[in-house]
ZANUKOL-388863 format. One record per residue: z, y negated, x negated of N, C-alpha, C, O in turn. Coordinates in steps of 0.001 Angstrom, whole numbers, padded with zeros to 6 digits, always signed. Example, Ala and Ser with C-alpha at 12.3 -4.5 7.8 and 13.67 -1.06 7.14 Angstrom:
BEGIN
+007800+005690-013190+007800+004500-012300+007800+003300-013200+008465+003319-014236+007080+002250-012850+007140+001060-013670+007870-000030-012900+008039-001138-013409
***
This chain:
BEGIN
+004866+002223-003941+005334+001192-004853+005417+001768-006255+005989+002839-006459+004852+001064-007214+004882+001532-008599+006284+001382-009192+006982+000405-008921+006681+002352-009996+007911+002296-010760+007559+002611-012207+006423+002981-012504+008528+002467-013110+008268+002783-014513+007859+004245-014667+006937+004555-015423+008535+005142-013959+008202+006563-014046+006777+006821-013570+006038+007588-014189+006391+006174-012459+005031+006348-011946+004014+005797-012930+002976+006413-013168+004315+004622-013507+003402+004009-014465+003233+004883-015706+002115+005039-016199+004326+005454-016219+004246+006316-017394+003479+007599-017080+002686+008067-017897+003711+008159-015911+002996+009366-015518+001501+009109-015408+000685+009925-015836+001149+007951-014822-000267+007609-014696-000892+007359-016064-002051+007709-016286-000130+006752-016992-000635+006546-018345-000855+007889-019037-001854+008076-019732+000070+008814-018848-000099+010139-019440-001360+010817-018958-002056+011472-019734-001662+010662-017669-002893+011246-017127-004125+010603-017754-005121+011282-018002-004062+009294-018013-005186+008609-018652-005372+009091-020088-006502+009276-020540-004279+009292-020799-004371+009786-022181-004983+011183-022193-005836+011481-023029-004551+012040-021265-005086+013401-021193-006573+013417-020881-007278+014365-021224-007051+012346-020220-008463+012270-019842-009321+011584-020895-010486+011289-020629-008785+011322-022077-009545+010647-023139-010806+011434-023480-010752+012633-023755-011926+010747-023458-013196+011405-023781-013231+011772-025261-012850+010975-026117-013692+012982-025549-013834+013403-026935-012668+014188-027490-012709+014599-028650-011615+014412-026696-010499+015230-027169-010971+016665-027394-011709+017201-026567-010566+017291-028480-010912+018701-028675-010385+019543-027518-009292+019308-027002-011185+020526-027124-010783+021371-025994-009713+022377-026390-008908+022796-025558-009703+022759-027646-008739+023759-028108-008270+023421-029522-009085+023123-030395-006954+023468-029747-005918+023675-028718-005780+022457-027820-006010+021327-028250-005406+022695-026578-005306+021604-025609-004185+020652-025979-003134+021069-026467-004418+019373-025743-003389+018361-025977-002317+018470-024902-002631+018511-023712-001064+018518-025309+000063+018538-024378+000571+017111-024182+000739+016368-025150+000815+016730-022928+001376+015420-022613+002855+015602-022285+003214+016387-021407+003698+014879-022991+005129+014914-022727+005644+013523-022398+004992+012525-022706+006803+013457-021777+007382+012176-021383+008778+012067-021989+009576+013002-021918+009055+010918-022581+010296+010737-023301+010149+011193-024750+009117+011741-025139+011187+010961-025537+011138+011320-026958+011335+012831-027097+012280+013379-026530+010453+013517-027846+010550+014975-027937+011733+015412-028806+012188+014673-029679+012207+016597-028555+013286+017154-029366+012741+017597-030725+011535+017777-030888+013643+017771-031699+013226+018207-033035+012554+019569-032985+011579+019810-033697+013075+020466-032143+012476+021796-032047+011059+021740-031494+010198+022516-031908+010816+020824-030560+009469+020684-030006+008500+020194-031072+007385+020701-031193+008940+019193-031850+008076+018673-032920+007782+019760-033956+006653+019857-034438+008774+020575-034304+008571+021619-035297+007625+022701-034785+006909+023312-035578+007608+022945-033492+006652+023907-032927+005229+023397-033086+004298+024181-033268+005061+022063-033016+003740+021481-033281+003391+021668-034755+002267+022043-035090+004366+021403-035638+004109+021487-037082+003714+022892-037509+002884+023054-038403+004298+023914-036882+004010+025296-037261+002809+025868-036526+002423+027012-036769+002220+025093-035638+001054+025567-034903+001381+026444-033719+000480+027021-033110+002667+026557-033376+003053+027377-032225+002508+026781-030935+002135+027511-030016+002460+025454-030868+001835+024757-029741+000838+023764-030318+000881+023445-031506-000049+023282-029476-001057+022328-029921-000482+020939-030108+000721+020737-029941-001330+019976-030453-000877+018590-030613-000170+018084-029353-000481+018498-028236+000779+017187-029563+001601+016648-028481+001479+015131-028450+001581+014474-029486+001263+014580-027264+001287+013127-027069+002503+012789-026213+002563+013148-025037+003461+012102-026806+004678+011713-026086+004503+010309-025519+004208+009366-026252+004685+010181-024223+004580+008889-023551+005995+008467-023158+006684+009186-022434+006418+007315-023633+007780+006917-023283+007921+005405-023228+007150+004648-023817+008947+005008-022487+009309+003597-022332+010187+003223-023519+011150+003924-023828+009860+002134-024177+010607+001753-025372+011996+001204-025058+012784+000956-025970+012300+001015-023779+013645+000597-023422+013930-000875-023629+015083-001298-023547+012896-001669-023897+013086-003107-024058+013387-003708-022683+012747-003320-021706+014336-004640-022574+014636-005243-021262+013369-005726-020574+012506-006347-021195+013272-005437-019310+012054-005755-018567+011837-007261-018469+012778-008050-018384+010584-007616-018483+010181-009001-018261+009676-009083-016833+008592-008590-016519+010462-009706-015971+010134-009740-014553+009711-011134-014133+010408-012112-014406+008584-011222-013479+008089-012484-012961+008213-012459-011446+007701-011551-010793+008882-013441-010895+009042-013517-009440+008238-014699-008904+008129-015747-009540+007688-014495-007730+006977-015577-007062+007069-015347-005560+007675-014377-005104+006458-016254-004795+006416-016034-003365+005608-014768-003094+004595-014537-003754+006033-013952-002146+005279-012742-001840+003822-013055-001521+003522-014032-000835+002923-012220-002022+001496-012396-001763+000925-011070-001298+001415-010015-001701-000111-011102-000447-000738-009845-000040-001327-009133-001256-002040-009741-002054-001024-007840-001392-001511-007086-002538-002897-006524-002285-003713-006449-003204-003173-006127-001046-004483-005608-000660-004781-006140+000736-003864-006585+001425-006034-006106+001169-006327-006577+002526-005555-005772+003562-005312-004578+003386-005172-006444+004646-004460-005757+005723-005319-004624+006283-006540-004737+006386-004656-003547+006638-005314-002419+007280-004932-002430+008754-003752-002329+009089-005914-002552+009631-005657-002698+011060-006333-001555+011820-007510-001263+011606-005575-000917+012706-006123+000145+013555-006704-000469+014820-005980-001159+015539-007983-000249+015124-008546-000819+016353-007943-000136+017578-007770+001083+017580-007621-000902+018616-007024-000294+019812-008060+000477+020615-009252+000171+020577-007590+001476+021337-008470+002189+022263-008341+001672+023677-009179+001953+024534-007278+000908+023917-007003+000359+025244-007749-000957+025434-007863-001758+024506-008256-001171+026651-008929-002425+027014-008192-003029+028196-007893-002328+029164-007892-004332+028130-007227-005037+029224-008112-006198+029658-008424-007082+028860-008511-006193+030921-009373-007244+031451-008603-008066+032478-008163-007548+033504-008448-009357+032186-007739-010271+033079-008768-011007+033927-009721-011577+033396-008580-010994+035231-009543-011661+036111-008813-012431+037207-007747-012029+037673-009412-013536+037600-008870-014374+038670-009970-015285+039159-010964-015493+038464-009800-015834+040359-010746-016803+040883-010078-018169+040940-008854-018274+041009-010891-019203+040909-010370-020559+040942-009605-020800+042250-009996-020298+043303-008555-021542+042180-007678-021937+043302-006902-020760+043878-006359-020875+044976-006833-019637+043177-006058-018513+043690-004663-018551+043107-004411-019237+042117-003762-017813+043721-002409-017696+043180-002156-016309+042611-001038-016000+042200-003186-015474+042584-003029-014125+042048-004112-013835+041023-005174-014457+041021-003824-012892+040166-004784-012419+039173-004516-010943+038933-003474-010426+039339-005438-010266+038283-005250-008842+037999-005533-008564+036523-006361-009219+035890-004826-007586+036009-005114-007038+034688-005532-005592+034906-004733-004767+035350-006770-005292+034596-007296-003942+034772-007367-003255+033412-008009-003750+032486-006704-002116+033306-006685-001361+032053-007758-000289+032065-007989+000363+033084-008407-000112+030931-009429+000916+030800-009446+001399+029350-008629+000976+028532-010384+002287+029048-010484+002830+027698-009577+004041+027509-009032+004582+028470-009428+004452+026261-008579+005598+025910-007416+005096+025077-007605+004747+023912-006221+005049+025639-005076+004487+024891-004756+005293+023636-004852+006520+023628-004377+004587+022581-003878+005199+021355-002386+004917+021237-001870+003961+021818-001709+005760+020480-000302+005500+020190-000187+004145+019495-000952+003843+018579+000766+003338+019933+001045+002002+019408+000056+000942+019870+000116-000190+019389-000856+001268+020793-001627+000206+021437-000653-000694+022191+000196-000215+022943-000781-001980+021986+000108-002934+022652-000732-003837+023546-001709-004431+023091-000351-003939+024818-000992-004863+025742+000017-005951+026078+001178-005666+026372-000434-007199+026032+000480-008325+026211-000105-009338+027172-001320-009507+027279+000793-010001+027863+000440-011120+028734+001233-012320+028263+002443-012227+028053+000561-013444+028096+001239-014669+027692+000848-015813+028596-000159-015743+029300+001651-016876+028576+001351-018062+029371+001601-019302+028537+002382-019280+027586+000937-020374+028900+001154-021643+028215+002548-022183+028471+002976-023139+027825+003249-021582+029402+004619-021982+029686+005594-021312+028702+006795-021240+028958+005064-020831+027591+005861-020234+026504+006603-018996+026966+007747-018767+026574+005962-018209+027789+006522-016936+028210+005553-015825+027849+004340-016035+027809+006092-014641+027587+005241-013521+027230+005949-012221+027549+007177-012161+027614+005151-011175+027748+005670-009833+027973+004649-008849+027426+003454-009139+027393+005122-007683+026996+004204-006703+026418+004723-005301+026639+005892-005094+026965+003832-004341+026455+004195-002931+026530+003414-002206+025440+002231-002474+025232+004088-001275+024739+003466-000524+023656+003343+000935+024058+004318+001557+024480+002149+001474+023926+001868+002833+024382+002494+003869+023457+002569+003676+022244+002940+004965+024050+003446+006119+023322+002434+007265+023443+001380+007114+024061+002770+008402+022847+001846+009534+022848+001643+010114+024243+000612+010736+024502+002603+009925+025145+002505+010520+026481+001983+009540+027531+001834+009914+028694+001706+008318+027153+001298+007312+028139-000139+007517+028609-000998+007996+027870-000364+007138+029856-001704+007068+030449-001955+005626+030863-001078+004772+030735-003152+005364+031357-003450+004012+031836-002480+003601+032944-002039+002453+033001-002154+004549+033821-001269+004226+034940+000148+003906+034458+000757+002947+034931+000681+004703+033517+002052+004453+033054+002125+003191+032204+003149+002508+032189+001045+002881+031499+001029+001631+030726+001043+000439+031676+001751-000541+031445+000254+000531+032747+000244-000555+033740+001634-000741+034344+002100-001868+034508+002294+000377+034674+003641+000280+035243+004614-000312+034238+005469-001119+034602+004493+000084+032966+005379-000454+031942+005162-001929+031709+006117-002679+031505+003897-002356+031738+003606-003783+031558+004141-004598+032729+004707-005672+032525+003969-004102+033948+004473-004816+035128+005983-004972+035047+006519-006035+035359+006672-003912+034628+008133-003993+034511+008532-005004+033442+009499-005743+033622+007803-005043+032338+008122-005997+031267+007882-007429+031725+008642-008331+031373+006825-007641+032512+006535-008990+033022+007658-009446+033960+008129-010579+033868+008076-008565+034852+009147-008938+035798+010471-009180+035093+011295-009970+035555+010673-008493+033968+011942-008653+033245+011930-009862+032324+012985-010429+032042+010743-010273+031844+010714-011296+030810+010011-012589+031149+010047-013526+030351+009369-012675+032309+008638-013894+032658+009097-014396+034020+009373-013606+034924+009175-015700+034156+009564-016305+035433+008418-017041+036104+008529-017430+037267+007318-017237+035386+006198-017981+035974+005364-017116+036901+004672-017628+037781+005428-015775+036701+004670-014857+037556+005529-013640+037841+006493-013354+037131+005155-012925+038908+005704-011597+039177+004555-010599+039079+003387-010984+039134+004883-009341+038937+003843-008338+038740+004161-007074+039511+005323-006727+039722+003095-006388+039932+003215-005067+040543+002053-004225+040039+000984-004755+039736+002257-002926+039948+001229-002037+039404+000789-001040+040455+001599-000515+041220-000513-000790+040478-001085+000245+041326-002160+000941+040512-003223+000375+040259-001878+002179+040102-002816+002857+039215-002882+002141+037882-001859+001888+037245-004105+001816+037465-004306+001142+036176-004463-000361+036332-004919-001035+035408-004089-000898+037497-004262-002328+037766-002890-002980+037970-002057-002494+038734-002687-004093+037264-001467-004889+037427-001853-006166+038168-002735-006904+037728-001199-006418+039276-001457-007626+040053-000378-008663+039745+000818-008382+039821-000832-009870+039395+000064-010962+039029+000068-012009+040134-000982-012370+040666+001247-012487+040472+001385-013530+041494+002122-014712+040891+003204-014561+040325+001521-015897+041019+002117-017093+040430+003356-017507+041202+003368-017501+042433+004400-017867+040464+005621-018405+041050+005702-019902+040771+006093-020675+041645+005341-020311+039576+005323-021735+039221+004100-022404+039866+003147-021721+040241+004127-023747+039995+002999-024448+040624+001673-024191+039922+000649-023994+040575+001690-024192+038573+000479-023927+037811+000848-022986+036667+001799-023239+035928+000102-021917+036531+000349-020940+035472-000965-020647+034766-001954-020296+035409-000979-020789+033447-002171-020480+032660-001880-019239+031823-000967-019244+030997-002648-018186+032034-002362-016879+031458-003449-016412+030501-004608-016814+030610-003064-015572+029576-004026-014883+028712-003500-013481+028450-002289-013269+028404-004406-012522+028278-004013-011140+028029-004841-010582+026887-005972-011007+026654-004265-009632+026185-004993-009025+025077-004344-007734+024640-003226-007421+025050-005051-006974+023797-004530-005708+023275-004720-005676+021763-005607-006333+021219-003878-004906+021104-004010-004708+019661-003231-003457+019291-002380-002996+020050-003529-002914+018120-002743-001816+017585-002088-002275+016294-002354-003376+015812-001231-001428+015735-000492-001810+014547-001412-001991+013340-002453-001345+013223-001002-002872+012464-001641-003019+011172-000611-002819+010075+000592-002818+010334-001082-002652+008864-000203-002467+007714-000506-003554+006698-001664-003761+006334+000518-004242+006241+000361-005265+005218+001198-004878+003995+002411-004690+004090+000529-004766+002854+001213-004474+001597+001379-005785+000836+000399-006461+000523+002624-006135+000545+002940-007409-000087+003555-007173-001456+004436-006329-001621+003079-007929-002433+003638-007834-003780+004719-008902-003946+004487-010088-003714+005906-008448-004354+007043-009350-004461+007289-009823-005891+007812-010918-006098+006921-009020-006869+007114-009414-008262+006281-008496-009151+005751-007479-008705+006182-008888-010431+005481-008066-011414+006424-007784-012579+007267-008608-012935+006259-006606-013158+007130-006165-014240+006291-005762-015443+005281-005073-015304+006718-006198-016633+006118-005773-017898+007042-004777-018584+008254-004985-018642+006469-003691-019106+007241-002722-019865+006515-002410-021163+005314-002141-021160+007241-002444-022269+006688-002016-023539+006757-000502-023607+007829+000079-023436+005627+000141-023856+005571+001596-023898+004883+002043-025188+004245+001251-025881+005031+003317-025484+004407+003855-026685+003909+005270-026406+004565+006058-025725+002748+005565-026945+002237+006934-026953+002310+007413-028392+001687+006815-029269+003056+008478-028655+003223+009014-029999+002503+010352-030078+002806+011276-029324+001557+010446-030988+000792+011675-031178+001388+012458-032345+001545+011924-033443+001715+013714-032105+002254+014610-033125+001241+015721-033374+000859+016426-032440+000804+015885-034609-000182+016911-034939+000229+017629-036222+001045+017106-036982-000325+018827-036480+000078+019593-037659-000706+019275-038923-000378+019801-039987-001738+018425-038843-002547+018142-040034-003200+016774-039913-003255+016193-038830-003698+016262-041047-004407+014983-041038-005684+015079-040220-006049+014143-039510-006358+016218-040324-007611+016373-039585-007387+016309-038085-008151+015664-037368-006346+016973-037608-006080+016923-036172-005546+015568-035746-005780+015145-034614-004830+014874-036633-004387+013519-036295-005592+012630-036007-005554+011796-035103-006655+012813-036776-007864+012014-036564-008623+012494-035322-009030+011676-034497-008816+013795-035183-009665+014302-034104-009051+014091-032729-009770+013952-031740-007709+014067-032663-007053+013810-031380-006692+012330-031225-006709+011804-030112-006371+011664-032315-005937+010275-032236-007060+009309-031925-006873+008364-031159-008248+009540-032523-009353+008603-032305-009784+008536-030831-010013+007435-030332-009904+009667-030112-010232+009560-028678-009164+008820-027875-009487+008070-026954-007880+009031-028225-006818+008301-027512-006930+006806-027794-006782+005988-026886-007187+006454-029033-007363+005052-029405-008508+004432-028611-008378+003320-028100-009619+005142-028506-010780+004631-027754-010464+004508-026270-010878+003549-025618-009730+005478-025741-009387+005438-024314-008496+004243-023997-008725+003545-023009-007485+004002-024824-006598+002864-024578-007341+001541-024723-007092+000598-023973-008258+001475-025694-009058+000261-025863-009965+000036-024660-010166-001101-024233-010511+001121-024116-011370+000997-022935-010567+000517-021728-011032-000330-020965-009364+001059-021560-008522+000625-020448-008125-000840-020591-008038-001573-019606-007887-001251-021827-007536-002654-022085-008707-003571-021765-008517-004659-021221-009909-003136-022098-011094-003961-021824-011341-004108-020333-011839-005138-019879-010991-003072-019567-011058-003162-018116-009741-003707-017594-008931-004211-018372-009518-003618-016313-008253-004126-015770-007095-003233-016192-006008-003727-016492-007314-001951-016217-006258-000981-016488-006600+000306-015781-007671+000868-016009-005711+000790-014921-005973+002034-014205-005131+002056-012947-004228+001238-012771-005437+003002-012077-004708+003142-010821-003783+004351-010872-004137+005402-011407-002600+004182-010309-001691+005305-010108-002190+006114-008914-003004+005611-008138-001725+007354-008746-002209+008182-007638-002077+007538-006265-002902+007783-005385-001038+006712-006071-000836+006076-004762-001736+004859-004569-001728+004251-003499-002518+004492-005600-003436+003371-005477-002986+002096-006143-003753+001134-006185-001762+002046-006671-001277+000845-007348-002072+000619-008635-002298+001554-009403-002490-000613-008865-003170-000959-010111-002138-001272-011186-001186-002018-010957-002341-000699-012339-001443-000905-013476-002255-001503-014615-003208-000894-015100-001870-002692-015032-002553-003390-016107-002043-002875-017446-000833-002801-017659-002954-002517-018354-002572-002054-019684-003076-003028-020728-004259-003368-020753-002175-003478-021592-002542-004306-022741-002259-003487-023997-001102-003210-024315-003293-003108-024695-003168-002261-025887-003075-003166-027100-003988-003946-027372-001962-003063-027837-001744-003995-028945-002130-003422-030298-002796-004114-031068-001746-002184-030631-002034-001664-031968-001758-000180-032030-001109+000388-031152-002269+000446-033101-001873+001815-033414-001322+001826-034837-001598+000922-035626-000551+002841-035151+000158+002870-036428+000268+004315-036916+000707+005201-036183-000141+004535-038169+000060+005830-038807+001463+005837-039408+001775+005007-040261+002296+006754-038975+003677+006810-039439+003778+007865-040536+003574+009054-040294+004094+007415-041732+004228+008313-042882+005676+008241-043369+006093+007246-043963+006428+009297-043113+007822+009341-043521+008087+010641-044277+007522+011690-043968+008972+010538-045287+009252+011696-046124+009755+012889-045312+009394+014036-045579+010594+012599-044317+011143+013695-043548+010132+014300-042585+010411+015313-041942+008941+013673-042482+007906+014184-041584+006740+014783-042366+005605+014748-041892+006995+015325-043540+005893+015791-044381+005146+016952-043736+003993+017205-044086+005778+017666-042795+005101+018786-042142+004484+018403-040800+003921+019260-040119+004577+017163-040416+004039+016703-039146+003295+015402-039384+003705+014588-040211+002203+015206-038659+001385+014004-038826+001455+013221-037512+001112+013722-036441+001911+011984-037637+002245+011181-036459+001384+009922-036418+001083+009317-037447+000997+009545-035199+000253+008302-034983+000773+007667-033704+000785+008306-032652+001206+006407-033788+001785+005699-032655+000784+004701-032075+000038+004049-032806+000787+004598-030747-000062+003637-030039+000856+002754-029196+001574+003252-028328+000834+001456-029447+001734+000506-028782+000979-000224-027664-000137-000701-027865+001601-000303-026494+000946-000945-025353+001988-001565-024441+003186-001313-024569+001508-002373-023526+002331-002968-022477+001740-002585-021128+000532-002688-020917+002595-002144-020224+002171-001857-018859+002712-002941-017940+003894-003281-017993+001852-003473-017110+002261-004485-016130+001897-003978-014747+000759-003576-014506+002855-003997-013849+002601-003487-012506+003409-004282-011496+004424-004894-011827+002945-004258-010278+003593-005007-009216+004586-004156-008460+004439-002938-008365+005601-004815-007921+006545-004183-007003+006160-004632-005598+006171-005826-005298+005824-003688-004754+005295-004017-003441+006174-003462-002331+006982-002558-002542+005994-004022-001157+006638-003525+000050+005613-003482+001160+004617-004205+001119+005848-002644+002150+004889-002462+003237+005519-002884+004553+006630-002469+004885+004797-003713+005300+005256-004172+006600+004283-003699+007676+003069-003682+007474+004839-003319+008813+004020-003013+009982+003894-004276+010811+004886-004955+011079+002680-004589+011214+002476-005831+011953+001449-005618+013045+000680-004657+013021+001451-006517+013988+000424-006558+015016-000440-007784+014765+000090-008866+014512-001761-007636+014830-002608-008821+014738-002335-009744+015923-001754-009329+016925-002758-010989+015795-002673-011888+016946-003519-011290+018057-004694-010982+017854-002922-011127+019228-003632-010461+020311-004830-011303+020756-004695-012476+021104-005975-010683+020735-007187-011409+021109-007177-011690+022604-006731-010864+023399-007669-012852+022972-007686-013251+024376-008872-012621+025087-010023-012815+024697-008576-011870+026126-009653-011275+026909-010253-012292+027889-011470-012378+028052-009377-013050+028526-009822-014057+029480-008632-014970+029769-007485-014525+029735-008890-016196+030044-007815-017123+030387-007936-017472+031871-009017-017815+032350-006830-017384+032584-006843-017685+034015-005775-018705+034336-004662-018637+033814-006120-019672+035213-005163-020667+035702-004890-020385+037177-005796-020372+038010-003630-020162+037465-003236-019854+038840-002478-021029+039445-001894-021840+038726-002493-021111+040766-001702-022109+041475-002541-023261+041982-001991-024266+042432-003858-023144+041924-004701-024164+042529-005426-025035+041558-006261-025830+041991-005169-024948+040248-005873-025778+039261-006694-024890+038361-006214-023849+037912-007936-025285+038086-008789-024503+037205-008433-024808+035775-009036-024252+034857
***
């Protein structure tokens, strides 16, 4: 999830990557307003030019809306296979497990009688233990059928006059949802010891911010997209700064606040069986 600190850090990395920056002395990226001693070290040439990235502290502009998916869901394919089989007019059916189970593979049995049971695999489970776990869950949570396990096969016996069943498997998925967006006014302040260095370091930063503005913006290391709106740059000429040359770049960062949910896809139907004498 993006925060102001993450957004500022990512902006600092973008400024440092500005094409055309002189290689020596290297541009230093700082965060927050620099101390007087730090600025004077730039003025005397003790350190190279400094670009300070900071939040202007203006109250945030927050837009709230209904949560929306931020990126497509990420779903892990299951390694477990569950095959439901039955013959017409029978009162029994079987679920045969196969494949290579993965952690968090979930096998479920449902019925049109609004009953369901499931079992989720752990790291130590085998096909046989999953079958036993599913049978126990069916007996504990469903009244339309009973279940027994033998090896990797679960045998289902209808108790109700007619039972319509479906079985399926799935693994966990991840859904990233954006809950709101935040605007922050930020500034990049370039401190240099001369007019020449103000130009040679400032112009590449100006071009970089303009390029980011023309595109969507940039991504933080965790993958969050941060929108940058570059408004202006300003040469600051003040009497008390006669030994330092300053250039300010004003921008707005917009980023989403997201949350992550673990979910299971709708379990795909392997086969539908009707027990109790009706097809």
